[in-house]
C-alpha positions in Angstrom: 31.6 46.9 44.0 30.4 45.0 41.0 33.4 43.8 38.8 31.5 44.7 35.5 30.6 48.4 36.9 31.5 51.2 35.3 31.0 54.4 37.1 31.2 57.7 35.7 29.7 61.3 37.4 26.5 60.2 39.2 26.1 57.9 36.6 27.0 54.1 37.1 26.5 51.5 33.8 26.4 47.6 34.5 27.0 46.4 31.7 26.5 42.6 32.5 23.0 43.4 33.8 22.4 45.8 31.0 21.6 48.3 33.0 22.0 52.4 33.4 21.1 54.4 36.6 21.8 57.8 37.7 22.2 58.0 41.4 20.8 54.6 41.9 17.8 55.6 39.7 17.4 53.7 36.5 17.9 55.3 33.3 15.7 54.4 29.9 17.9 53.3 27.4 17.3 51.3 24.2 19.6 48.1 23.6 21.5 49.8 20.8 22.6 53.2 22.5 23.3 51.3 25.5 25.7 48.9 23.0 27.2 52.3 22.3 27.8 53.6 25.9 29.4 50.6 26.8 31.7 50.7 23.7 32.8 54.3 24.8 32.9 53.8 28.4 34.4 50.9 28.6 37.6 52.4 25.6 37.5 55.7 28.3 40.1 58.1 26.9 40.3 56.6 23.5 39.2 57.0 20.1 36.1 54.7 19.1 36.1 55.0 15.1 32.7 54.8 13.3 33.6 51.7 11.6 34.1 50.1 15.2 30.3 51.8 16.1 29.3 50.0 12.8 31.2 46.3 13.5 30.5 46.4 16.9 26.9 47.9 18.1 25.1 47.6 14.7 26.7 44.3 13.8 27.3 44.8 10.1 23.7 45.8 9.8 24.0 48.5 7.0 23.4 52.1 8.2 23.8 55.4 7.1 26.2 57.9 8.8 22.9 59.6 10.8 22.1 56.6 12.6 25.3 56.7 14.9 24.5 60.9 14.6 21.3 60.5 16.1 22.6 57.4 18.4 25.2 60.1 20.1 22.8 62.7 20.2 20.4 61.1 22.3 23.2 59.4 24.7 24.4 63.3 25.2 20.7 63.8 26.3 20.6 61.2 28.6 24.0 62.0 30.4 23.1 66.2 29.9 26.0 66.8 28.1 26.8 69.1 25.5 28.1 69.0 22.1 29.6 72.2 22.6 31.3 71.6 25.7 31.0 67.9 26.6 31.5 66.3 29.7 31.5 62.8 28.6 31.2 62.0 25.1 34.0 64.4 22.9 33.4 64.4 18.9 36.5 63.8 16.7 35.4 65.1 13.8 35.5 62.9 10.9 37.0 59.9 12.6 34.8 59.0 15.7 34.2 59.8 19.0 35.8 59.8 22.9 34.3 59.3 25.9 36.5 62.0 28.1 35.2 61.4 31.6 37.3 59.4 34.3 36.1 56.0 34.4 36.1 54.1 37.8 36.4 50.4 37.3 35.5 47.6 39.8 38.8 45.5 39.6 42.4 45.3 37.4 42.0 43.2 34.2 37.7 42.6 34.7 36.5 41.8 31.7 33.5 43.4 29.7 31.0 40.4 29.6 29.9 39.7 25.8 25.6 40.7 24.8 23.7 37.4 24.1 25.2 36.6 20.7 21.8 34.7 20.2 19.0 37.9 21.0 22.0 40.0 18.9 21.8 37.9 15.7 18.3 37.7 15.8 17.7 41.3 16.2 20.0 41.4 13.1 18.5 39.5 11.2 15.1 40.8 11.6 16.6 44.6 10.8 18.2 42.9 7.6 14.7 41.6 6.3 12.9 45.1 7.2 15.8 46.5 5.0 15.4 43.8 2.5 11.5 44.3 2.9 12.3 48.2 1.7 14.3 48.2 -1.0 11.6 44.6 -2.4 8.8 47.6 -2.1 10.7 49.8 -3.4 11.4 47.8 -6.8 7.6 47.7 -6.6 7.1 51.1 -6.9 9.4 51.4 -10.0 7.5 47.8 -11.7 4.3 49.8 -11.2 5.9 53.4 -12.6 7.5 51.6 -15.6 4.6 49.1 -16.2 2.2 52.4 -16.6 4.6 53.9 -19.0 5.0 50.8 -21.2 1.1 50.1 -21.0 0.2 53.9 -22.3 2.8 53.4 -25.0 1.9 50.2 -25.9 -1.5 50.2 -26.3 -2.2 49.5 -30.4 -5.3 49.4 -30.5 -8.4 50.7 -28.9 -11.3 48.6 -28.1 -15.2 48.8 -27.5 -15.5 51.6 -25.1 -11.7 51.8 -24.4 -11.4 48.7 -22.2 -8.9 47.0 -24.3 -6.5 50.1 -23.4 -7.2 49.7 -19.8 -6.8 45.9 -19.7 -3.4 46.1 -21.3 -2.4 48.8 -19.3 -3.6 47.0 -16.1 -1.6 43.4 -17.1 1.6 45.2 -17.8 1.1 47.0 -14.2 0.5 43.6 -12.6 3.7 41.7 -14.9 6.3 44.4 -14.4 5.8 44.9 -10.6 6.1 41.2 -10.2 9.1 41.0 -12.0 10.3 44.7 -9.9 9.2 42.7 -6.9 11.2 39.7 -7.1 14.2 41.5 -8.7 14.4 43.9 -6.3 13.9 41.4 -3.3 16.5 39.2 -4.4 19.5 42.4 -5.3 18.2 44.0 -1.5 18.7 41.2 0.3 21.6 40.1 -1.5 23.0 43.3 -0.6 22.4 43.5 2.9 23.0 39.6 3.6 26.6 40.1 2.1 27.5 42.8 4.0 26.1 41.2 7.3 27.3 38.1 6.6 31.1 39.3 5.5 31.6 42.5 7.9 34.0 43.5 5.2 34.6 46.0 3.0 31.6 47.2 1.7 32.3 46.5 -1.6 30.8 43.2 -0.9 27.4 45.0 -1.2 28.3 44.8 -5.0 28.9 41.4 -5.1 26.0 40.5 -2.8 23.4 42.4 -5.2 25.2 40.9 -8.6 24.4 37.5 -6.9 20.8 38.2 -5.7 19.9 39.6 -9.5 22.0 36.8 -11.0 19.8 34.1 -9.2 16.2 35.5 -9.4 17.4 36.1 -13.2 18.4 33.3 -14.2 15.3 31.7 -12.5 12.8 34.1 -14.2 14.3 33.7 -17.1 14.0 29.8 -16.8 10.1 29.8 -16.0 9.2 32.4 -18.3 10.9 30.6 -21.1 9.3 26.9 -20.2 6.2 28.8 -19.3 5.7 30.2 -23.0 7.1 27.3 -24.9 4.9 25.2 -23.2 1.6 27.5 -23.7 2.4 29.0 -27.2 5.1 26.2 -28.7 7.1 29.3 -29.2 10.5 30.7 -26.9 9.9 34.3 -27.1 13.5 34.6 -27.4 16.3 36.5 -25.8 14.5 37.3 -23.0 16.2 39.5 -19.8 17.8 37.3 -17.5 20.6 36.2 -15.2 23.1 38.2 -17.4 21.0 41.0 -17.2 20.0 40.7 -13.3 23.5 40.4 -12.5 24.6 43.2 -14.2 22.4 45.5 -12.9 22.8 44.1 -9.2 25.8 44.9 -9.0 25.2 48.8 -10.4 22.5 48.9 -7.2 25.2 47.2 -4.7 27.6 50.1 -6.2 24.6 52.5 -5.1 24.6 51.5 -1.9 27.9 51.5 -1.3 28.8 55.1 -2.5 25.1 56.3 -0.8 24.1 54.2 2.0 27.7 53.1 3.5 30.1 56.1 2.6 31.1 57.9 6.0 30.2 61.1 4.7 26.5 61.3 6.0 24.7 61.5 2.0 21.2 63.0 2.4 18.1 61.3 1.1 17.9 63.1 -2.2 21.7 63.1 -2.6 21.2 59.0 -2.1 18.5 58.5 -4.5 20.0 60.8 -7.2 23.2 59.0 -6.6 21.3 55.5 -7.2 20.0 56.7 -10.1 22.9 57.9 -12.1 24.6 54.3 -11.4 21.7 52.7 -12.1 21.2 54.5 -15.3 24.6 53.9 -16.4 24.2 50.2 -15.4 20.8 50.0 -17.4 22.5 51.8 -20.7 25.2 49.7 -20.5 23.6 46.6 -20.6 21.8 47.4 -23.7 24.8 48.4 -25.4 26.3 45.1 -25.1 23.5 43.3 -26.3 21.7 42.7 -23.0 17.7 43.4 -23.0 15.8 45.0 -20.3 11.8 45.1 -19.3 10.8 47.3 -22.1 13.3 45.9 -24.9 12.0 42.3 -23.5 8.0 43.3 -24.0 9.1 43.9 -27.2 10.7 41.3 -28.0 7.8 39.6 -26.8 5.3 41.2 -29.2 7.6 40.3 -32.3 7.0 36.9 -31.8 4.0 36.4 -31.0 2.0 38.3 -34.1 -1.5 37.8 -32.7 0.3 40.1 -29.6 -2.1 43.3 -28.5 1.3 44.9 -27.9 2.9 47.8 -29.9 6.6 49.3 -29.5 7.2 50.8 -32.9 5.7 53.9 -31.8 8.4 54.2 -29.0 11.0 53.2 -31.6 9.6 55.9 -34.1 9.9 58.8 -31.8 14.0 57.9 -31.5 13.9 57.9 -35.3 13.5 54.0 -35.5 11.5 51.7 -37.5 10.9 49.5 -34.8 12.1 49.0 -30.8 15.9 49.6 -32.0 19.2 49.8 -30.4 18.6 53.4 -29.6 15.1 52.9 -28.0 16.8 49.6 -25.8 19.6 52.3 -24.8 17.4 54.9 -23.4 15.1 52.8 -21.9 17.5 50.8 -20.4 18.9 53.6 -18.3 15.7 54.7 -17.7 14.8 51.6 -16.2 18.2 51.0 -14.4 17.4 54.7 -13.0 14.3 54.1 -11.6 14.7 50.8 -10.1 18.1 51.4 -8.6 16.7 55.1 -7.1 13.6 53.0 -5.8 15.7 50.5 -4.2 18.0 52.7 -2.4 14.9 54.9 -1.9 13.3 52.0 0.3 16.1 51.1 2.1 17.4 54.6 3.3 12.9 55.0 4.4 13.0 52.0 6.5 16.2 52.5 8.5 15.6 56.3 9.0 12.0 54.4 10.5 14.2 52.0 12.4 16.9 54.6 13.8 13.2 57.0 14.4 11.9 54.0 16.3 15.0 53.7 18.3 15.0 57.2 19.4 11.4 57.2 20.5 11.4 54.5 22.6 13.6 56.9 25.1 12.1 59.2 27.1 12.4 63.0 26.8 14.1 65.3 29.4 
């Protein structure tokens, strides 16, 4: 018998060849699910915690608790196991899983071969980019929604056949979508990369989101101020930048920590709602501490360029202010933060769910 082979019931698991057979017939199984089965069978009889699955199977790639649930469900189906009366995989509620079938090993002291590090690393980074792309797409959606809201509010002077209003709306949608997309890319990739690279406490998602937001915000402010100064000969003033990016990115990172990586099995709607609450609090805090989000930055630009067609005074008057004052900045900052965080978390969750579904779909149905 091959020293690396693990046998249980009619099944033979060969980690070296990465192959599972049943009575000598190969069983189709996805690479990640095979890694999970190897981990369970290799430590047969011992509790395998959820954290071990995340560290050794997903290798730090951020996924929800549902990914592990789907993995175990699929393994049970392939092994003809029953969760209610298990022969192979038993659930240890709130802790993890245990492989309960007797496992025959080839020889004493045989070591489990390590899967190709290069392939595992490449697969991990592909998932990082995919998940980060989901967050970026979510940011773009937030930018479109915010641009539409600010565009219709800021259309001060109707032009011939209404084209002036349409132009303002389209320009603001384009600007806010671009800014939100770039910001979301920095925040989402910062969160996912930090969590994967460090493989430590999920609190690193806060640091990663904050750092990503800081870099993008600082660069955007630098380029924006320089560009406007070059074109119009004056600085727009204290528009949103690195400090605001740091604070909002950290808030989104906190939302991801609470909503995505807690092991309590948050559902999609609860995750989105929680992200919106955390992001909204972060956005209001930025405004109250003197920072500026997108809406107040646009209002400041309109004030500094008298020939601008933008007018945010109507929004200020709605809140009982003569202009875009502290109440307007706080309310709009909270709404922006809530929308931004909810869309990023929603995008990440959506991509992660699609990746899990693709893994499951690649396996045969019995």
